[in-house]
Biopython code that builds the backbone (N, CA, C, O; Angstrom):
import numpy as np
from Bio.PDB.StructureBuilder import StructureBuilder

atoms = [
    (1, "UNK", "N", (40.635, -54.680, 10.196)),
    (1, "UNK", "CA", (39.913, -54.135, 11.334)),
    (1, "UNK", "C", (40.610, -54.628, 12.596)),
    (1, "UNK", "O", (40.838, -55.826, 12.766)),
    (2, "UNK", "N", (40.936, -53.721, 13.451)),
    (2, "UNK", "CA", (41.631, -54.062, 14.682)),
    (2, "UNK", "C", (40.625, -54.177, 15.818)),
    (2, "UNK", "O", (39.680, -53.393, 15.909)),
    (3, "UNK", "N", (40.837, -55.152, 16.673)),
    (3, "UNK", "CA", (39.924, -55.388, 17.784)),
    (3, "UNK", "C", (40.303, -54.494, 18.953)),
    (3, "UNK", "O", (41.442, -54.532, 19.419)),
    (4, "UNK", "N", (39.365, -53.693, 19.430)),
    (4, "UNK", "CA", (39.651, -52.732, 20.490)),
    (4, "UNK", "C", (39.075, -53.123, 21.837)),
    (4, "UNK", "O", (39.693, -52.854, 22.868)),
    (5, "UNK", "N", (37.928, -53.738, 21.857)),
    (5, "UNK", "CA", (37.311, -54.003, 23.150)),
    (5, "UNK", "C", (36.204, -55.030, 23.041)),
    (5, "UNK", "O", (36.039, -55.673, 22.005)),
    (6, "UNK", "N", (35.458, -55.179, 24.104)),
    (6, "UNK", "CA", (34.360, -56.134, 24.191)),
    (6, "UNK", "C", (34.812, -57.537, 23.784)),
    (6, "UNK", "O", (34.335, -58.067, 22.781)),
    (7, "UNK", "N", (35.723, -58.144, 24.544)),
    (7, "UNK", "CA", (36.293, -59.431, 24.142)),
    (7, "UNK", "C", (35.303, -60.585, 24.146)),
    (7, "UNK", "O", (35.561, -61.615, 23.524)),
    (8, "UNK", "N", (34.183, -60.435, 24.828)),
    (8, "UNK", "CA", (33.217, -61.526, 24.912)),
    (8, "UNK", "C", (32.160, -61.450, 23.825)),
    (8, "UNK", "O", (31.256, -62.284, 23.790)),
    (9, "UNK", "N", (32.252, -60.468, 22.936)),
    (9, "UNK", "CA", (31.238, -60.264, 21.906)),
    (9, "UNK", "C", (31.904, -60.377, 20.541)),
    (9, "UNK", "O", (32.922, -59.732, 20.291)),
    (10, "UNK", "N", (31.337, -61.193, 19.658)),
    (10, "UNK", "CA", (31.892, -61.321, 18.317)),
    (10, "UNK", "C", (31.472, -60.126, 17.464)),
    (10, "UNK", "O", (30.658, -59.305, 17.887)),
    (11, "UNK", "N", (32.030, -60.039, 16.270)),
    (11, "UNK", "CA", (31.773, -58.901, 15.390)),
    (11, "UNK", "C", (30.299, -58.789, 15.030)),
    (11, "UNK", "O", (29.742, -57.691, 15.041)),
    (12, "UNK", "N", (29.667, -59.898, 14.713)),
    (12, "UNK", "CA", (28.260, -59.848, 14.323)),
    (12, "UNK", "C", (27.372, -59.462, 15.502)),
    (12, "UNK", "O", (26.374, -58.764, 15.326)),
    (13, "UNK", "N", (27.729, -59.908, 16.690)),
    (13, "UNK", "CA", (26.922, -59.564, 17.856)),
    (13, "UNK", "C", (27.041, -58.090, 18.212)),
    (13, "UNK", "O", (26.087, -57.503, 18.722)),
    (14, "UNK", "N", (28.196, -57.478, 17.954)),
    (14, "UNK", "CA", (28.342, -56.047, 18.230)),
    (14, "UNK", "C", (27.411, -55.243, 17.338)),
    (14, "UNK", "O", (26.850, -54.236, 17.770)),
    (15, "UNK", "N", (27.245, -55.676, 16.106)),
    (15, "UNK", "CA", (26.310, -54.994, 15.203)),
    (15, "UNK", "C", (24.904, -55.039, 15.786)),
    (15, "UNK", "O", (24.197, -54.031, 15.777)),
    (16, "UNK", "N", (24.494, -56.192, 16.289)),
    (16, "UNK", "CA", (23.167, -56.309, 16.882)),
    (16, "UNK", "C", (23.042, -55.459, 18.141)),
    (16, "UNK", "O", (22.000, -54.843, 18.367)),
    (17, "UNK", "N", (24.082, -55.417, 18.958)),
    (17, "UNK", "CA", (24.052, -54.596, 20.173)),
    (17, "UNK", "C", (23.909, -53.124, 19.813)),
    (17, "UNK", "O", (23.129, -52.407, 20.440)),
    (18, "UNK", "N", (24.657, -52.665, 18.809)),
    (18, "UNK", "CA", (24.581, -51.266, 18.385)),
    (18, "UNK", "C", (23.190, -50.946, 17.849)),
    (18, "UNK", "O", (22.634, -49.893, 18.163)),
    (19, "UNK", "N", (22.629, -51.832, 17.053)),
    (19, "UNK", "CA", (21.288, -51.598, 16.495)),
    (19, "UNK", "C", (20.235, -51.581, 17.595)),
    (19, "UNK", "O", (19.358, -50.717, 17.591)),
    (20, "UNK", "N", (20.304, -52.513, 18.531)),
    (20, "UNK", "CA", (19.314, -52.578, 19.611)),
    (20, "UNK", "C", (19.422, -51.363, 20.526)),
    (20, "UNK", "O", (18.406, -50.768, 20.886)),
    (21, "UNK", "N", (20.649, -50.989, 20.908)),
    (21, "UNK", "CA", (20.815, -49.806, 21.761)),
    (21, "UNK", "C", (20.348, -48.542, 21.053)),
    (21, "UNK", "O", (19.747, -47.668, 21.677)),
    (22, "UNK", "N", (20.619, -48.439, 19.762)),
    (22, "UNK", "CA", (20.149, -47.285, 19.003)),
    (22, "UNK", "C", (18.632, -47.227, 18.928)),
    (22, "UNK", "O", (18.039, -46.158, 19.067)),
    (23, "UNK", "N", (18.003, -48.380, 18.709)),
    (23, "UNK", "CA", (16.539, -48.415, 18.645)),
    (23, "UNK", "C", (15.915, -48.048, 19.986)),
    (23, "UNK", "O", (14.935, -47.304, 20.034)),
    (24, "UNK", "N", (16.480, -48.566, 21.072)),
    (24, "UNK", "CA", (15.967, -48.226, 22.405)),
    (24, "UNK", "C", (16.160, -46.743, 22.684)),
    (24, "UNK", "O", (15.275, -46.089, 23.235)),
    (25, "UNK", "N", (17.321, -46.213, 22.302)),
    (25, "UNK", "CA", (17.586, -44.791, 22.513)),
    (25, "UNK", "C", (16.624, -43.905, 21.746)),
    (25, "UNK", "O", (16.104, -42.935, 22.296)),
    (26, "UNK", "N", (16.377, -44.228, 20.472)),
    (26, "UNK", "CA", (15.446, -43.422, 19.688)),
    (26, "UNK", "C", (14.013, -43.568, 20.193)),
    (26, "UNK", "O", (13.240, -42.612, 20.141)),
    (27, "UNK", "N", (13.650, -44.755, 20.680)),
    (27, "UNK", "CA", (12.308, -44.950, 21.235)),
    (27, "UNK", "C", (12.084, -44.046, 22.448)),
    (27, "UNK", "O", (11.075, -43.346, 22.529)),
    (28, "UNK", "N", (13.030, -44.067, 23.386)),
    (28, "UNK", "CA", (12.867, -43.241, 24.575)),
    (28, "UNK", "C", (13.003, -41.758, 24.265)),
    (28, "UNK", "O", (12.410, -40.929, 24.954)),
    (29, "UNK", "N", (13.775, -41.412, 23.240)),
    (29, "UNK", "CA", (13.871, -40.012, 22.833)),
    (29, "UNK", "C", (12.531, -39.522, 22.298)),
    (29, "UNK", "O", (12.078, -38.438, 22.666)),
    (30, "UNK", "N", (11.895, -40.304, 21.437)),
    (30, "UNK", "CA", (10.597, -39.891, 20.905)),
    (30, "UNK", "C", (9.523, -39.892, 21.989)),
    (30, "UNK", "O", (8.650, -39.024, 22.007)),
    (31, "UNK", "N", (9.589, -40.870, 22.892)),
    (31, "UNK", "CA", (8.629, -40.918, 23.997)),
    (31, "UNK", "C", (8.817, -39.716, 24.917)),
    (31, "UNK", "O", (7.839, -39.115, 25.362)),
    (32, "UNK", "N", (10.070, -39.365, 25.203)),
    (32, "UNK", "CA", (10.349, -38.217, 26.062)),
    (32, "UNK", "C", (9.918, -36.913, 25.434)),
    (32, "UNK", "O", (9.386, -36.038, 26.117)),
    (33, "UNK", "N", (10.142, -36.771, 24.129)),
    (33, "UNK", "CA", (9.735, -35.540, 23.447)),
    (33, "UNK", "C", (8.220, -35.406, 23.455)),
    (33, "UNK", "O", (7.698, -34.306, 23.633)),
    (34, "UNK", "N", (7.508, -36.509, 23.266)),
    (34, "UNK", "CA", (6.045, -36.434, 23.297)),
    (34, "UNK", "C", (5.533, -36.134, 24.705)),
    (34, "UNK", "O", (4.497, -35.487, 24.860)),
    (35, "UNK", "N", (6.254, -36.601, 25.738)),
    (35, "UNK", "CA", (5.830, -36.323, 27.107)),
    (35, "UNK", "C", (6.148, -34.893, 27.522)),
    (35, "UNK", "O", (5.523, -34.370, 28.445)),
    (36, "UNK", "N", (7.106, -34.250, 26.859)),
    (36, "UNK", "CA", (7.422, -32.863, 27.197)),
    (36, "UNK", "C", (6.253, -31.933, 26.881)),
    (36, "UNK", "O", (6.124, -30.869, 27.487)),
    (37, "UNK", "N", (5.404, -32.330, 25.935)),
    (37, "UNK", "CA", (4.259, -31.508, 25.581)),
    (37, "UNK", "C", (3.123, -31.588, 26.588)),
    (37, "UNK", "O", (2.257, -30.713, 26.604)),
    (38, "UNK", "N", (3.106, -32.608, 27.420)),
    (38, "UNK", "CA", (2.055, -32.767, 28.424)),
    (38, "UNK", "C", (2.532, -32.162, 29.734)),
    (38, "UNK", "O", (3.620, -32.475, 30.216)),
    (39, "UNK", "N", (1.723, -31.308, 30.292)),
    (39, "UNK", "CA", (2.148, -30.565, 31.483)),
    (39, "UNK", "C", (2.406, -31.473, 32.681)),
    (39, "UNK", "O", (3.305, -31.200, 33.476)),
    (40, "UNK", "N", (1.640, -32.539, 32.822)),
    (40, "UNK", "CA", (1.790, -33.404, 33.996)),
    (40, "UNK", "C", (2.974, -34.364, 33.876)),
    (40, "UNK", "O", (3.365, -34.980, 34.868)),
    (41, "UNK", "N", (3.547, -34.502, 32.686)),
    (41, "UNK", "CA", (4.619, -35.480, 32.489)),
    (41, "UNK", "C", (5.925, -34.837, 32.036)),
    (41, "UNK", "O", (6.759, -35.504, 31.423)),
    (42, "UNK", "N", (6.115, -33.563, 32.327)),
    (42, "UNK", "CA", (7.301, -32.860, 31.840)),
    (42, "UNK", "C", (8.574, -33.433, 32.448)),
    (42, "UNK", "O", (9.561, -33.630, 31.740)),
    (43, "UNK", "N", (8.565, -33.702, 33.744)),
    (43, "UNK", "CA", (9.790, -34.195, 34.387)),
    (43, "UNK", "C", (10.142, -35.600, 33.915)),
    (43, "UNK", "O", (11.318, -35.913, 33.728)),
    (44, "UNK", "N", (9.140, -36.445, 33.723)),
    (44, "UNK", "CA", (9.392, -37.788, 33.201)),
    (44, "UNK", "C", (9.920, -37.694, 31.773)),
    (44, "UNK", "O", (10.840, -38.420, 31.397)),
    (45, "UNK", "N", (9.343, -36.809, 30.988)),
    (45, "UNK", "CA", (9.808, -36.619, 29.613)),
    (45, "UNK", "C", (11.228, -36.106, 29.558)),
    (45, "UNK", "O", (12.023, -36.552, 28.730)),
    (46, "UNK", "N", (11.554, -35.168, 30.436)),
    (46, "UNK", "CA", (12.916, -34.627, 30.481)),
    (46, "UNK", "C", (13.910, -35.728, 30.859)),
    (46, "UNK", "O", (14.998, -35.814, 30.290)),
    (47, "UNK", "N", (13.527, -36.565, 31.824)),
    (47, "UNK", "CA", (14.392, -37.679, 32.222)),
    (47, "UNK", "C", (14.575, -38.662, 31.071)),
    (47, "UNK", "O", (15.685, -39.144, 30.843)),
    (48, "UNK", "N", (13.503, -38.966, 30.344)),
    (48, "UNK", "CA", (13.606, -39.867, 29.192)),
    (48, "UNK", "C", (14.533, -39.297, 28.128)),
    (48, "UNK", "O", (15.328, -40.032, 27.541)),
    (49, "UNK", "N", (14.439, -38.007, 27.878)),
    (49, "UNK", "CA", (15.293, -37.383, 26.870)),
    (49, "UNK", "C", (16.754, -37.444, 27.303)),
    (49, "UNK", "O", (17.625, -37.768, 26.496)),
    (50, "UNK", "N", (17.028, -37.138, 28.562)),
    (50, "UNK", "CA", (18.412, -37.152, 29.055)),
    (50, "UNK", "C", (18.994, -38.560, 28.978)),
    (50, "UNK", "O", (20.110, -38.744, 28.493)),
    (51, "UNK", "N", (18.248, -39.549, 29.452)),
    (51, "UNK", "CA", (18.760, -40.921, 29.429)),
    (51, "UNK", "C", (18.902, -41.453, 28.005)),
    (51, "UNK", "O", (19.824, -42.218, 27.725)),
    (52, "UNK", "N", (18.010, -41.062, 27.108)),
    (52, "UNK", "CA", (18.137, -41.535, 25.731)),
    (52, "UNK", "C", (19.339, -40.907, 25.045)),
    (52, "UNK", "O", (19.998, -41.566, 24.239)),
    (53, "UNK", "N", (19.639, -39.653, 25.344)),
    (53, "UNK", "CA", (20.832, -39.026, 24.774)),
    (53, "UNK", "C", (22.088, -39.722, 25.295)),
    (53, "UNK", "O", (23.023, -39.966, 24.533)),
    (54, "UNK", "N", (22.113, -40.044, 26.590)),
    (54, "UNK", "CA", (23.253, -40.778, 27.155)),
    (54, "UNK", "C", (23.386, -42.146, 26.486)),
    (54, "UNK", "O", (24.495, -42.570, 26.159)),
    (55, "UNK", "N", (22.267, -42.837, 26.282)),
    (55, "UNK", "CA", (22.298, -44.149, 25.641)),
    (55, "UNK", "C", (22.788, -44.052, 24.203)),
    (55, "UNK", "O", (23.560, -44.902, 23.760)),
    (56, "UNK", "N", (22.354, -43.033, 23.465)),
    (56, "UNK", "CA", (22.806, -42.871, 22.089)),
    (56, "UNK", "C", (24.286, -42.511, 22.028)),
    (56, "UNK", "O", (24.985, -42.932, 21.106)),
    (57, "UNK", "N", (24.772, -41.737, 22.998)),
    (57, "UNK", "CA", (26.204, -41.435, 23.049)),
    (57, "UNK", "C", (27.016, -42.697, 23.355)),
    (57, "UNK", "O", (28.089, -42.898, 22.787)),
    (58, "UNK", "N", (26.507, -43.544, 24.248)),
    (58, "UNK", "CA", (27.178, -44.816, 24.524)),
    (58, "UNK", "C", (27.192, -45.692, 23.273)),
    (58, "UNK", "O", (28.181, -46.369, 22.992)),
    (59, "UNK", "N", (26.101, -45.675, 22.532)),
    (59, "UNK", "CA", (26.000, -46.437, 21.298)),
    (59, "UNK", "C", (27.031, -45.945, 20.282)),
    (59, "UNK", "O", (27.691, -46.751, 19.626)),
    (60, "UNK", "N", (27.168, -44.644, 20.154)),
    (60, "UNK", "CA", (28.161, -44.077, 19.239)),
    (60, "UNK", "C", (29.579, -44.412, 19.694)),
    (60, "UNK", "O", (30.453, -44.658, 18.864)),
    (61, "UNK", "N", (29.812, -44.424, 21.001)),
    (61, "UNK", "CA", (31.142, -44.756, 21.518)),
    (61, "UNK", "C", (31.489, -46.214, 21.234)),
    (61, "UNK", "O", (32.625, -46.521, 20.873)),
    (62, "UNK", "N", (30.526, -47.109, 21.391)),
    (62, "UNK", "CA", (30.771, -48.521, 21.072)),
    (62, "UNK", "C", (31.122, -48.666, 19.600)),
    (62, "UNK", "O", (32.067, -49.372, 19.248)),
    (63, "UNK", "N", (30.364, -47.998, 18.743)),
    (63, "UNK", "CA", (30.646, -48.067, 17.307)),
    (63, "UNK", "C", (32.025, -47.503, 16.997)),
    (63, "UNK", "O", (32.776, -48.089, 16.216)),
    (64, "UNK", "N", (32.362, -46.370, 17.603)),
    (64, "UNK", "CA", (33.648, -45.721, 17.337)),
    (64, "UNK", "C", (34.818, -46.592, 17.786)),
    (64, "UNK", "O", (35.753, -46.819, 17.018)),
    (65, "UNK", "N", (34.772, -47.075, 19.015)),
    (65, "UNK", "CA", (35.903, -47.833, 19.539)),
    (65, "UNK", "C", (36.007, -49.233, 18.938)),
    (65, "UNK", "O", (37.090, -49.818, 18.919)),
    (66, "UNK", "N", (34.905, -49.769, 18.453)),
    (66, "UNK", "CA", (34.964, -51.120, 17.905)),
    (66, "UNK", "C", (35.325, -51.124, 16.427)),
    (66, "UNK", "O", (36.100, -51.971, 15.982)),
    (67, "UNK", "N", (34.772, -50.187, 15.662)),
    (67, "UNK", "CA", (34.950, -50.233, 14.211)),
    (67, "UNK", "C", (35.962, -49.244, 13.662)),
    (67, "UNK", "O", (36.460, -49.440, 12.553)),
    (68, "UNK", "N", (36.281, -48.192, 14.394)),
    (68, "UNK", "CA", (37.205, -47.187, 13.845)),
    (68, "UNK", "C", (38.557, -47.241, 14.498)),
    (68, "UNK", "O", (39.444, -46.462, 14.147)),
]
sb = StructureBuilder()
sb.init_structure("model")
sb.init_model(0)
sb.init_chain("A")
sb.init_seg("    ")
for serial, (resi, resn, name, xyz) in enumerate(atoms, 1):
    if name == "N":
        sb.init_residue(resn, " ", resi, " ")
    sb.init_atom(name, np.array(xyz, "f"), 0.0, 1.0, " ", f" {name:<3s}", serial, name[0])
structure = sb.get_structure()
């Protein structure tokens, strides 16, 4: 395995970072989807969905550049 980035984080800590970011991303994605159904919270739900997708993409990028 070749080291690509994140010089201040060890291999085991990167696994924890990926898991935590993924969990936060899925939490806000589910929260945003549930808020999209409520008429008064549509904009907040849309923002949660957009930010969670960005967070999950960042999570995938960390996994890709670190492990592949």
